[in-house]
SELUMSE-23512 format. One line per field, with one value per residue (C-alpha): residue number from 1; residue in three letters; chain; x, y, z. Coordinates in nm, 2 decimals, padded with zeros to 4 digits, always signed. Example, Ala and Ser with C-alpha at 12.3 -4.5 7.8 and 13.67 -1.06 7.14 Angstrom:
nufi: 1; 2 .
fiba: ALA; SER .
mivex: A; A .
c1: +01.23; +01.37 .
c2: -00.45; -00.11 .
c3: +00.78; +00.71 .
This chain:
nufi: 1; 2; 3; 4; 5; 6; 7; 8; 9; 10; 11; 12; 13; 14; 15; 16; 17; 18; 19; 20; 21; 22; 23; 24; 25; 26; 27; 28; 29; 30; 31; 32; 33; 34; 35; 36; 37; 38; 39; 40; 41; 42; 43; 44; 45; 46; 47; 48; 49; 50; 51; 52; 53; 54; 55; 56; 57; 58; 59; 60; 61; 62; 63; 64; 65; 66; 67; 68; 69; 70; 71; 72; 73; 74; 75; 76; 77; 78; 79; 80; 81; 82; 83; 84; 85; 86; 87; 88 .
fiba: MET; ILE; ILE; ALA; ILE; PRO; PRO; LEU; ALA; ALA; ASN; LEU; ALA; GLY; PHE; ALA; GLY; MET; GLY; CYS; ILE; ILE; PHE; ALA; TYR; ALA; TYR; LEU; THR; GLN; ALA; LYS; ALA; PRO; ASN; PRO; PHE; ILE; GLN; HIS; GLY; THR; ASN; LEU; ALA; GLY; ALA; VAL; LEU; LEU; THR; ILE; SER; LEU; LEU; VAL; ASN; LEU; ASN; PRO; ALA; SER; LEU; VAL; LEU; GLU; GLY; PHE; TRP; ALA; ALA; ILE; ALA; ILE; TRP; GLY; LEU; VAL; LYS; ALA; ALA; ARG; ALA; LYS; GLY; ARG; ARG; GLN .
mivex: A; A; A; A; A; A; A; A; A; A; A; A; A; A; A; A; A; A; A; A; A; A; A; A; A; A; A; A; A; A; A; A; A; A; A; A; A; A; A; A; A; A; A; A; A; A; A; A; A; A; A; A; A; A; A; A; A; A; A; A; A; A; A; A; A; A; A; A; A; A; A; A; A; A; A; A; A; A; A; A; A; A; A; A; A; A; A; A .
c1: -00.67; -00.59; -00.59; -00.83; -00.59; -00.66; -00.47; -00.31; -00.17; -00.07; +00.14; +00.27; +00.38; +00.58; +00.73; +00.86; +00.96; +01.16; +01.32; +01.42; +01.60; +01.77; +01.89; +02.02; +02.21; +02.37; +02.44; +02.64; +02.82; +02.92; +02.99; +03.35; +03.22; +02.86; +02.62; +02.45; +02.15; +02.09; +02.17; +01.95; +01.70; +01.62; +01.62; +01.37; +01.14; +01.18; +01.08; +00.77; +00.67; +00.69; +00.52; +00.21; +00.20; +00.24; -00.05; -00.28; -00.11; -00.03; +00.28; +00.39; +00.73; +00.82; +00.63; +00.85; +01.17; +01.05; +01.00; +01.35; +01.48; +01.30; +01.46; +01.80; +01.78; +01.63; +01.94; +02.17; +01.99; +02.03; +02.37; +02.47; +02.30; +02.48; +02.82; +02.71; +02.64; +02.98; +03.14; +03.00 .
c2: +00.75; +01.01; +00.83; +00.57; +00.27; -00.07; -00.09; -00.42; -00.27; +00.01; -00.21; -00.41; -00.10; +00.02; -00.32; -00.31; +00.08; -00.05; -00.32; -00.09; +00.14; -00.15; -00.27; +00.07; +00.09; -00.26; -00.19; +00.13; -00.04; -00.37; -00.20; -00.10; +00.17; +00.19; +00.34; +00.63; +00.59; +00.26; +00.39; +00.71; +00.57; +00.27; +00.51; +00.72; +00.43; +00.31; +00.67; +00.69; +00.33; +00.43; +00.76; +00.57; +00.37; +00.66; +00.83; +00.56; +00.48; +00.85; +00.92; +01.27; +01.25; +00.96; +01.12; +01.46; +01.20; +01.03; +01.39; +01.48; +01.11; +01.16; +01.52; +01.37; +01.09; +01.33; +01.57; +01.27; +01.16; +01.52; +01.53; +01.20; +01.30; +01.62; +01.44; +01.20; +01.47; +01.61; +01.29; +01.25 .
c3: +03.71; +03.45; +03.10; +02.98; +02.98; +03.16; +03.47; +03.35; +03.03; +03.22; +03.46; +03.14; +03.00; +03.30; +03.34; +02.98; +03.04; +03.35; +03.15; +02.88; +03.12; +03.29; +02.95; +02.85; +03.17; +03.16; +02.77; +02.87; +03.16; +02.94; +02.58; +02.53; +02.27; +02.35; +02.03; +02.16; +01.96; +02.12; +02.47; +02.46; +02.21; +02.47; +02.77; +02.60; +02.50; +02.88; +03.00; +02.77; +02.88; +03.23; +03.18; +03.04; +03.35; +03.57; +03.40; +03.53; +03.84; +03.93; +04.13; +04.06; +04.18; +03.94; +03.65; +03.71; +03.71; +03.38; +03.22; +03.31; +03.20; +02.86; +02.83; +02.89; +02.65; +02.37; +02.44; +02.41; +02.08; +01.95; +02.05; +01.89; +01.56; +01.54; +01.59; +01.34; +01.10; +01.16; +01.09; +00.74 .
């Protein structure tokens, strides 16, 4: 265990994170014009929640994956914010 979070809380955070990422993928798939802030924001929230879980239940490969997942989500949010700024 890396940080002091009760295992049950860590598992609940992990399941919530998984739900966020699944929701974001389903949203992207079904929406005709997906809002990038919803898509990338939900993915970032999912990555953060899964990272919390992985810091308690260490799985190094999954932890690295969540780091990349969060970085891509942040990149998407920055890109969306810049595009929105150019439109205004």
